[in-house]
N, C-alpha and C positions, 0 to 999 in steps of 0.2 A: 197761719193755717191756709192751705190751698182750698180752692172751691171744691175740688174733687173730694177732699177730706170731709168737708161739711156735707156734701151730698151723700157720702158713704155713711156718715153718722146718722143722717136723717133716715136713710134706708134701714139701718139697723134698728132704729126706734120704731119704724113702721112695720117691719116684718118679724122682728125678734119676739120671742116669748116673753110674757110678763111674769112677775112673781106669782107664785101660787101658794095660798095659805091653807087650802083644804076647807074653806068655808062652805056652808050649805048652798049658797047661791052660785058656787063655782062648779063647772063640769070638768071633773078630773080626767075623764077619758078624752074629752076634746082637747084639754090643755096638754096632756101628754102626747097626743097625736101631733099637735102643732109643734111641740118641743122637739120630737123626733124628726119631723119634717125639716125643721130649721137646722138641726144638727147635720142632717144629710145634705141639705142645700149648701151649708158652709164647709162641708167636707171634714167635719170633726171626727177624730178617732174616738174610740170608746173612753179613753182617759179624759179627753177634753170635754166630751159629752157629760160624763159623770161630774166633773168639776163644775160645769155650768148648771147642771141639775141641782147640785147641793147648794149652789149660791142662790138659785131662784126659789127654793122652797123656804117658806116662812111660816110662822105661827104653828098651828096644829100639824101642818104637813112637815115642818122641820122637826117637831117633837116625834112624829111617827118615824121619820128617817133615822134620827139618832137613837131610836129604840131598837133598831134592827142590828143583827150581827154583821160584822165586817165582811163576811162571805157574801152577804146580800148587798151591802152598800158599796162594795168594790166591783160589782158586776152589773152593767147596764141592763142586761137581759133579765136578771133576777129582780132588779128594781122595777122593771116594766111589768113583770108578772105580779109583783106584790102591790103595785100602785093601783 
Protein backbone atom coordinates (compact mmCIF):
# COMPACT_ATOMS: atom_id res chain seq x y z
CA UNK A 1 0.00 0.00 0.00
CA UNK A 2 1.32 3.43 -0.86
CA UNK A 3 1.44 6.33 1.56
CA UNK A 4 -1.05 8.25 -0.59
CA UNK A 5 -3.50 5.33 -0.35
CA UNK A 6 -3.25 5.40 3.44
CA UNK A 7 -3.73 9.17 3.45
CA UNK A 8 -6.78 8.82 1.19
CA UNK A 9 -8.31 6.17 3.46
CA UNK A 10 -7.74 8.37 6.53
CA UNK A 11 -9.41 11.30 4.77
CA UNK A 12 -12.41 9.13 3.85
CA UNK A 13 -12.89 8.14 7.50
CA UNK A 14 -12.52 11.74 8.64
CA UNK A 15 -14.97 13.40 6.25
CA UNK A 16 -17.27 10.60 5.13
CA UNK A 17 -20.76 10.17 6.58
CA UNK A 18 -21.25 7.66 9.37
CA UNK A 19 -23.99 5.07 9.55
CA UNK A 20 -27.42 6.39 10.52
CA UNK A 21 -29.90 4.31 12.51
CA UNK A 22 -32.63 6.86 13.14
CA UNK A 23 -32.12 6.88 16.90
CA UNK A 24 -33.60 9.63 19.06
CA UNK A 25 -30.15 11.10 19.74
CA UNK A 26 -29.34 11.44 16.02
CA UNK A 27 -30.15 14.55 14.00
CA UNK A 28 -31.51 13.18 10.73
CA UNK A 29 -31.60 16.53 8.99
CA UNK A 30 -27.97 17.26 9.86
CA UNK A 31 -26.89 13.72 8.89
CA UNK A 32 -28.63 13.89 5.51
CA UNK A 33 -27.16 17.33 4.80
CA UNK A 34 -23.67 15.97 5.50
CA UNK A 35 -24.41 12.90 3.37
CA UNK A 36 -25.46 15.03 0.38
CA UNK A 37 -22.46 17.35 0.81
CA UNK A 38 -20.15 14.35 0.85
CA UNK A 39 -21.72 12.90 -2.31
CA UNK A 40 -21.34 16.27 -4.05
CA UNK A 41 -17.73 16.55 -2.86
CA UNK A 42 -16.95 13.09 -4.27
CA UNK A 43 -18.80 13.83 -7.53
CA UNK A 44 -21.15 10.87 -7.10
CA UNK A 45 -23.96 10.48 -9.60
CA UNK A 46 -27.49 9.78 -8.26
CA UNK A 47 -27.11 5.99 -8.59
CA UNK A 48 -23.88 5.93 -6.55
CA UNK A 49 -25.37 8.30 -3.97
CA UNK A 50 -28.39 6.00 -3.59
CA UNK A 51 -26.19 2.95 -3.19
CA UNK A 52 -24.15 4.66 -0.47
CA UNK A 53 -27.28 5.89 1.30
CA UNK A 54 -28.77 2.38 1.35
CA UNK A 55 -25.54 1.00 2.77
CA UNK A 56 -25.29 3.61 5.54
CA UNK A 57 -28.86 3.31 6.85
CA UNK A 58 -29.13 0.78 9.69
CA UNK A 59 -31.63 -0.14 12.39
CA UNK A 60 -34.91 1.77 12.32
CA UNK A 61 -33.70 3.88 9.39
CA UNK A 62 -33.13 0.74 7.30
CA UNK A 63 -36.57 -0.59 8.27
CA UNK A 64 -38.07 2.73 7.14
CA UNK A 65 -36.15 2.58 3.85
CA UNK A 66 -37.30 -0.93 3.01
CA UNK A 67 -40.91 -0.05 3.82
CA UNK A 68 -40.99 2.44 0.94
CA UNK A 69 -42.06 1.80 -2.64
CA UNK A 70 -39.36 1.32 -5.26
CA UNK A 71 -40.40 4.58 -6.93
CA UNK A 72 -39.18 6.35 -3.80
CA UNK A 73 -36.14 4.22 -2.98
CA UNK A 74 -34.82 4.53 -6.53
CA UNK A 75 -34.93 8.35 -6.55
CA UNK A 76 -32.51 10.34 -4.38
CA UNK A 77 -34.76 13.43 -4.45
CA UNK A 78 -37.80 11.43 -3.33
CA UNK A 79 -35.77 9.90 -0.49
CA UNK A 80 -34.51 13.32 0.51
CA UNK A 81 -38.08 14.61 0.71
CA UNK A 82 -39.21 11.58 2.70
CA UNK A 83 -36.25 11.58 5.04
